[in-house]
LOZA-427856 format. One record per residue (C-alpha): residue number from 1; residue in one letter; x, y, z. Coordinates in nm, 2 decimals. Each point is the difference from the previous one (the first is absolute). Example, Ala and Ser with C-alpha at 12.3 -4.5 7.8 and 13.67 -1.06 7.14 Angstrom:
# LOZA-427856
+-----+------+--------+--------+--------+
! pos ! code !     xx !     yy !     zz !
+-----+------+--------+--------+--------+
!   1 !    A !   1.23 !  -0.45 !   0.78 !
!   2 !    S !   0.14 !   0.34 !  -0.07 !
+-----+------+--------+--------+--------+
END
This chain:
# LOZA-427856
+-----+------+--------+--------+--------+
! pos ! code !     xx !     yy !     zz !
+-----+------+--------+--------+--------+
!   1 !    M !   0.51 !  -0.59 !  -0.19 !
!   2 !    G !   0.32 !   0.11 !   0.01 !
!   3 !    L !  -0.06 !   0.21 !  -0.33 !
!   4 !    L !  -0.33 !   0.17 !   0.09 !
!   5 !    V !   0.10 !   0.05 !   0.39 !
!   6 !    G !   0.33 !   0.15 !  -0.06 !
!   7 !    A !  -0.09 !   0.22 !  -0.24 !
!   8 !    S !  -0.29 !   0.11 !   0.16 !
!   9 !    V !   0.21 !   0.04 !   0.29 !
!  10 !    V !   0.21 !   0.19 !  -0.16 !
!  11 !    I !  -0.19 !   0.23 !  -0.16 !
!  12 !    A !  -0.19 !   0.08 !   0.34 !
!  13 !    L !   0.33 !   0.03 !   0.21 !
!  14 !    R !   0.16 !   0.22 !  -0.27 !
!  15 !    I !  -0.33 !   0.23 !   0.01 !
!  16 !    L !   0.03 !   0.01 !   0.38 !
!  17 !    G !   0.35 !   0.14 !  -0.02 !
!  18 !    V !   0.19 !  -0.25 !   0.02 !
!  19 !    A !   0.36 !  -0.01 !  -0.24 !
!  20 !    R !  -0.09 !   0.41 !  -0.07 !
!  21 !    E !   0.27 !   0.01 !  -0.25 !
!  22 !    L !  -0.18 !  -0.29 !  -0.26 !
!  23 !    P !  -0.24 !   0.22 !  -0.24 !
!  24 !    V !  -0.38 !  -0.10 !   0.10 !
!  25 !    A !  -0.09 !   0.03 !  -0.40 !
!  26 !    P !   0.20 !  -0.32 !  -0.12 !
!  27 !    L !  -0.18 !  -0.24 !   0.23 !
!  28 !    K !  -0.30 !  -0.01 !  -0.25 !
!  29 !    G !   0.19 !  -0.26 !  -0.23 !
!  30 !    L !  -0.04 !  -0.23 !   0.32 !
!  31 !    Y !  -0.33 !  -0.03 !  -0.08 !
!  32 !    P !   0.01 !  -0.29 !  -0.23 !
!  33 !    I !   0.24 !  -0.19 !   0.18 !
!  34 !    M !  -0.28 !   0.05 !   0.29 !
!  35 !    W !  -0.24 !  -0.12 !  -0.27 !
!  36 !    I !   0.20 !  -0.33 !  -0.13 !
!  37 !    G !   0.05 !  -0.06 !   0.38 !
!  38 !    F !  -0.36 !   0.00 !   0.09 !
!  39 !    W !  -0.11 !  -0.22 !  -0.31 !
!  40 !    I !   0.26 !  -0.25 !   0.12 !
!  41 !    Q !  -0.18 !  -0.01 !   0.37 !
!  42 !    I !  -0.30 !  -0.05 !  -0.15 !
!  43 !    G !   0.07 !  -0.29 !  -0.22 !
!  44 !    S !   0.22 !  -0.15 !   0.32 !
!  45 !    G !  -0.28 !   0.04 !   0.26 !
!  46 !    T !  -0.28 !  -0.16 !  -0.26 !
!  47 !    L !   0.23 !  -0.32 !  -0.01 !
!  48 !    L !   0.04 !   0.01 !   0.40 !
!  49 !    L !  -0.37 !   0.04 !  -0.01 !
!  50 !    I !  -0.09 !  -0.28 !  -0.20 !
!  51 !    G !   0.27 !  -0.21 !   0.19 !
!  52 !    Y !  -0.15 !   0.07 !   0.35 !
!  53 !    P !  -0.33 !   0.19 !  -0.05 !
!  54 !    T !  -0.16 !  -0.12 !   0.29 !
!  55 !    K !   0.30 !   0.14 !   0.22 !
!  56 !    A !  -0.10 !   0.38 !  -0.14 !
!  57 !    F !  -0.34 !   0.01 !  -0.03 !
!  58 !    T !  -0.05 !  -0.10 !   0.38 !
!  59 !    N !   0.27 !   0.23 !   0.11 !
!  60 !    V !  -0.07 !   0.36 !   0.11 !
!  61 !    D !   0.35 !   0.10 !  -0.04 !
!  62 !    F !  -0.03 !  -0.08 !  -0.39 !
!  63 !    Y !  -0.30 !   0.25 !  -0.06 !
!  64 !    L !   0.21 !   0.24 !   0.20 !
!  65 !    K !   0.31 !   0.00 !  -0.22 !
!  66 !    L !  -0.25 !   0.04 !  -0.29 !
!  67 !    T !  -0.15 !   0.28 !   0.13 !
!  68 !    M !   0.37 !   0.14 !   0.10 !
!  69 !    I !   0.14 !  -0.06 !  -0.35 !
!  70 !    G !  -0.33 !   0.15 !  -0.15 !
!  71 !    L !   0.03 !   0.30 !   0.21 !
!  72 !    A !   0.42 !   0.04 !  -0.09 !
!  73 !    V !  -0.08 !  -0.01 !  -0.36 !
!  74 !    A !  -0.24 !   0.27 !  -0.01 !
!  75 !    F !   0.19 !   0.22 !   0.23 !
!  76 !    M !   0.31 !  -0.07 !  -0.24 !
!  77 !    Q !  -0.24 !   0.09 !  -0.32 !
!  78 !    K !  -0.08 !   0.35 !   0.19 !
!  79 !    I !   0.36 !   0.08 !   0.04 !
!  80 !    K !   0.06 !  -0.08 !  -0.36 !
!  81 !    K !  -0.31 !   0.22 !  -0.08 !
!  82 !    K !   0.03 !   0.29 !   0.27 !
!  83 !    V !   0.38 !   0.04 !  -0.03 !
!  84 !    F !   0.16 !  -0.12 !  -0.32 !
!  85 !    T !  -0.30 !   0.15 !  -0.25 !
!  86 !    E !   0.12 !   0.33 !   0.02 !
!  87 !    A !   0.34 !   0.05 !  -0.19 !
!  88 !    G !   0.12 !   0.34 !   0.14 !
!  89 !    L !  -0.01 !  -0.10 !   0.39 !
!  90 !    T !   0.30 !   0.08 !   0.17 !
!  91 !    D !   0.12 !  -0.34 !   0.23 !
!  92 !    A !  -0.13 !   0.23 !   0.31 !
!  93 !    D !  -0.39 !   0.03 !  -0.16 !
!  94 !    M !   0.05 !  -0.37 !  -0.09 !
!  95 !    M !   0.10 !  -0.08 !   0.33 !
!  96 !    L !  -0.23 !   0.22 !   0.16 !
!  97 !    R !  -0.35 !  -0.11 !  -0.20 !
!  98 !    G !   0.08 !  -0.39 !   0.07 !
!  99 !    K !   0.11 !   0.01 !   0.39 !
! 100 !    T !  -0.29 !  -0.13 !   0.13 !
! 101 !    L !  -0.03 !  -0.24 !  -0.30 !
! 102 !    A !   0.34 !  -0.13 !   0.05 !
! 103 !    A !  -0.05 !  -0.07 !   0.38 !
! 104 !    W !  -0.35 !  -0.18 !  -0.05 !
! 105 !    S !   0.15 !  -0.22 !  -0.24 !
! 106 !    L !   0.31 !  -0.11 !   0.23 !
! 107 !    V !  -0.28 !  -0.11 !   0.22 !
! 108 !    F !  -0.19 !  -0.21 !  -0.20 !
! 109 !    W !   0.30 !  -0.15 !  -0.19 !
! 110 !    F !   0.10 !  -0.14 !   0.37 !
! 111 !    G !  -0.33 !  -0.09 !   0.08 !
! 112 !    A !   0.00 !  -0.20 !  -0.30 !
! 113 !    V !   0.31 !  -0.17 !   0.04 !
! 114 !    T !  -0.05 !  -0.02 !   0.37 !
! 115 !    A !  -0.32 !  -0.21 !  -0.05 !
! 116 !    G !   0.17 !  -0.18 !  -0.27 !
! 117 !    R !   0.25 !  -0.16 !   0.20 !
! 118 !    F !  -0.29 !  -0.05 !   0.26 !
! 119 !    L !  -0.18 !  -0.25 !  -0.27 !
! 120 !    A !   0.25 !  -0.26 !   0.08 !
! 121 !    Y !  -0.08 !   0.01 !   0.34 !
! 122 !    T !  -0.33 !   0.05 !   0.07 !
! 123 !    Y !  -0.20 !  -0.22 !  -0.20 !
! 124 !    T !  -0.27 !  -0.27 !   0.14 !
! 125 !    F !  -0.04 !  -0.23 !  -0.27 !
! 126 !    L !   0.25 !  -0.08 !  -0.28 !
! 127 !    K !  -0.21 !  -0.24 !  -0.20 !
! 128 !    Y !  -0.38 !  -0.05 !   0.06 !
! 129 !    D !  -0.07 !  -0.38 !   0.04 !
! 130 !    F !  -0.29 !  -0.16 !  -0.18 !
! 131 !    R !   0.01 !  -0.34 !   0.20 !
! 132 !    G !  -0.44 !  -0.07 !   0.06 !
+-----+------+--------+--------+--------+
END
């Protein structure tokens, strides 16, 4: 999760004005790293789901986490499209175009991480009891 969320947070914070000496345009290079992190998360999450499907599927936090991740990834792609597609934009223009998207991206990633942490403590059923 560190690859995906970490890189996304770096881009969002830079668009919001943190570390102004760092140019915005080269941060587009973090997108391949974010996708590697995304696919690692898909693989590890699938293995966890196979291990304890009842624990996840009966927990509202699981669905909240998936929703937050979906929204965060969608906003990550919107930032890429809106901020990084035009080559001639200045840093100020890039920041202006992506400021709202970056703020929402941070909200969704915070929500996904928080919901993920709650998963360990809020489940009702660990396993389904098959006894008659």
